C-alpha positions as CSV (number, residue, x, y, z in Angstrom):
1,M,-20.6,-25.4,15.0
2,K,-21.7,-22.1,13.7
3,I,-19.0,-20.3,15.7
4,M,-16.4,-22.6,14.2
5,R,-17.5,-21.7,10.7
6,I,-17.4,-18.0,11.5
7,C,-13.9,-18.3,13.0
8,T,-12.7,-20.2,9.9
9,F,-14.2,-17.6,7.6
10,V,-12.5,-14.8,9.5
11,F,-9.2,-16.6,9.5
12,L,-9.3,-17.2,5.8
13,L,-10.3,-13.6,5.2
14,V,-7.3,-12.4,7.2
15,L,-5.0,-14.9,5.5
16,S,-6.1,-13.9,2.0
17,F,-5.6,-10.2,2.8
18,T,-2.1,-10.8,4.2
19,A,-1.3,-12.8,1.1
20,F,-1.5,-9.8,-1.3
21,A,-0.5,-6.9,1.0
22,Q,2.8,-6.3,2.8
23,I,2.8,-3.3,5.1
24,K,5.9,-1.8,6.7
25,V,5.5,1.1,9.1
26,S,8.4,3.3,10.3
27,K,8.2,6.2,12.7
28,A,10.5,8.9,13.8
29,K,11.9,8.6,17.4
30,N,11.3,11.3,20.0
31,I,8.5,13.0,18.2
32,D,5.3,13.5,20.1
33,V,2.1,13.4,18.0
34,A,-0.2,13.9,21.1
35,P,-0.6,17.7,20.9
36,S,-1.6,17.5,17.2
37,K,-5.3,17.8,16.5
38,T,-5.7,18.6,12.8
39,F,-4.5,17.1,9.6
40,A,-4.6,17.9,5.9
41,I,-4.2,15.6,2.9
42,E,-2.1,16.7,-0.1
43,K,-2.4,15.3,-3.5
44,G,0.5,12.9,-4.0
45,Q,2.6,11.7,-6.9
46,V,1.4,8.8,-9.2
47,I,3.9,6.8,-11.2
48,A,3.0,4.2,-13.9
49,L,5.8,2.0,-15.2
50,G,5.3,-0.2,-18.2
51,K,1.6,0.5,-18.2
52,D,-0.4,1.1,-21.4
53,K,-3.3,2.6,-19.6
54,E,-3.4,5.9,-17.7
55,I,-4.1,6.0,-14.0
56,D,-7.0,8.4,-13.1
57,E,-5.2,10.5,-10.5
58,G,-8.4,12.4,-9.4
59,K,-10.2,9.1,-8.7
60,L,-7.2,7.7,-6.8
61,F,-6.9,10.9,-4.7
62,S,-10.6,10.8,-3.8
63,I,-10.4,7.1,-2.8
64,L,-7.3,7.7,-0.7
65,K,-8.6,11.0,0.8
66,E,-11.8,9.3,1.9
67,A,-10.1,6.3,3.4
68,I,-7.4,8.3,5.3
69,T,-10.0,10.9,6.5
70,R,-12.2,8.1,7.9
71,V,-9.3,6.4,9.7
72,M,-7.9,9.7,11.1
73,T,-11.3,11.0,12.3
74,L,-11.9,7.7,14.1
75,R,-8.5,8.3,15.8
76,G,-9.7,11.7,17.0
77,Y,-8.1,14.0,14.5
78,V,-10.0,16.8,12.6
79,L,-9.6,17.4,8.9
80,A,-8.4,21.0,8.1
81,N,-8.3,21.9,4.4
82,D,-6.1,24.9,4.9
83,S,-2.6,25.8,6.1
84,T,-3.5,25.5,9.8
85,A,-3.2,21.7,9.8
86,Q,-0.6,20.4,12.2
87,L,-0.1,17.1,10.3
88,I,0.4,16.9,6.6
89,I,-0.4,13.6,4.9
90,S,0.9,12.9,1.4
91,Y,1.4,9.8,-0.7
92,V,3.3,8.2,-3.6
93,Y,1.5,5.5,-5.6
94,E,3.3,3.3,-8.2
95,E,1.8,0.7,-10.6
96,S,4.2,-1.4,-12.6
97,D,4.0,-4.3,-15.0
98,R,7.1,-6.5,-14.9
99,T,7.9,-9.7,-16.7
100,T,10.4,-12.0,-15.1
101,Y,12.9,-13.9,-17.2
102,Q,14.5,-17.2,-16.3
103,K,17.9,-18.4,-17.5
104,S,17.5,-21.7,-19.2
105,G,20.2,-24.2,-20.0
106,P,22.8,-26.4,-18.4
107,L,22.8,-28.2,-15.0
108,G,22.0,-26.1,-12.0
109,Q,19.6,-23.8,-13.9
110,T,16.1,-24.0,-15.0
111,P,15.5,-27.1,-17.0
112,I,14.1,-26.7,-20.5
113,D,10.5,-27.9,-21.0
114,D,10.1,-27.2,-24.7
115,P,12.7,-28.5,-27.2
116,A,12.3,-25.3,-29.2
117,D,13.9,-23.4,-26.3
118,V,17.2,-25.3,-26.5
119,D,19.0,-22.4,-28.3
120,E,17.3,-19.7,-26.2
121,T,19.5,-18.1,-23.5
122,Y,16.5,-16.7,-21.5
123,K,13.0,-18.0,-21.2
124,M,10.2,-15.4,-20.6
125,G,8.4,-15.9,-17.3
126,R,5.1,-14.6,-16.2
127,P,4.1,-11.0,-16.2
128,S,3.3,-9.6,-12.8
129,E,1.6,-6.4,-11.7
130,T,2.8,-4.6,-8.6
131,R,1.2,-1.7,-6.8
132,T,3.1,0.3,-4.1
133,L,1.5,2.9,-1.9
134,I,3.7,5.0,0.4
135,I,1.9,7.2,2.9
136,D,4.0,9.9,4.7
137,I,2.9,12.1,7.6
138,E,4.8,15.2,8.3
139,K,4.9,17.6,11.2
140,N,6.8,20.8,11.0
141,K,8.2,19.8,7.6
142,S,9.9,16.6,8.9
143,S,8.6,13.1,8.3
144,I,7.3,11.5,11.5
145,W,5.5,8.4,10.2
146,T,5.7,6.4,7.0
147,A,3.8,3.4,5.8
148,T,4.9,1.4,2.8
149,C,2.3,-0.9,1.4
150,V,3.0,-3.4,-1.5
151,L,0.0,-4.9,-3.2
152,N,0.8,-7.9,-5.4
153,G,-1.5,-9.2,-8.2
154,S,-4.3,-7.4,-10.0
155,Q,-7.1,-6.4,-7.8
156,K,-10.5,-5.4,-9.4
157,D,-11.9,-3.3,-6.6
158,L,-9.2,-0.8,-5.6
159,D,-11.6,1.0,-3.3
160,K,-11.9,-2.0,-0.9
161,V,-8.2,-2.8,-1.3
162,F,-7.1,0.7,-0.3
163,N,-9.6,0.9,2.6
164,L,-8.3,-2.4,4.0
165,T,-4.6,-1.4,3.4
166,I,-4.9,2.0,5.0
167,E,-6.9,0.7,7.9
168,S,-4.2,-1.9,8.6
169,A,-1.4,0.6,8.2
170,F,-2.9,3.2,10.5
171,K,-3.4,0.7,13.4
172,K,0.1,1.6,14.5
173,F,-0.5,5.4,14.3
174,P,-1.3,6.9,17.7
175,A,-4.8,8.2,18.4
176,Q,-5.1,11.9,19.1
177,G,-4.1,12.8,22.7
178,K,-2.3,9.5,23.3
179,K,1.5,9.5,23.6
180,K,3.4,6.8,21.7
């Protein structure tokens, strides 16, 4: 009975994570990462669209650097903070607020709930917050691996969200010394 509860909890945890994160990984063909041993992390670009508040780029960089360093060192790579690094990891992070609009009106379109909206052409929908993180790994100035992570909804603890997202994205990145 206890094992069943644990399995159910783990299943719900995995299900809840996949509900707010979509991860797509693409890699270059015919590139061997196996001889690479060192990596460096460059400060990436941060974009805020439709946001009233500023994004703390320093805090974001430290969270991402810590998470990426942990995953890469577990895979056998060594952090090199100078130009001798064989793999260069950079990122682009975007936060955007968007409001969707629905067309209200005649048959075949969204029915009108409120009589005050009869003369309205568009009805304002719900605002949504979207976060996109793109991690790119370069070798010899050409991209060899890219992960695009889309996080929907507002998350309070970005540290945990980024740790889980980066860990899931790097599952498809080869460990040091292994050919893939």
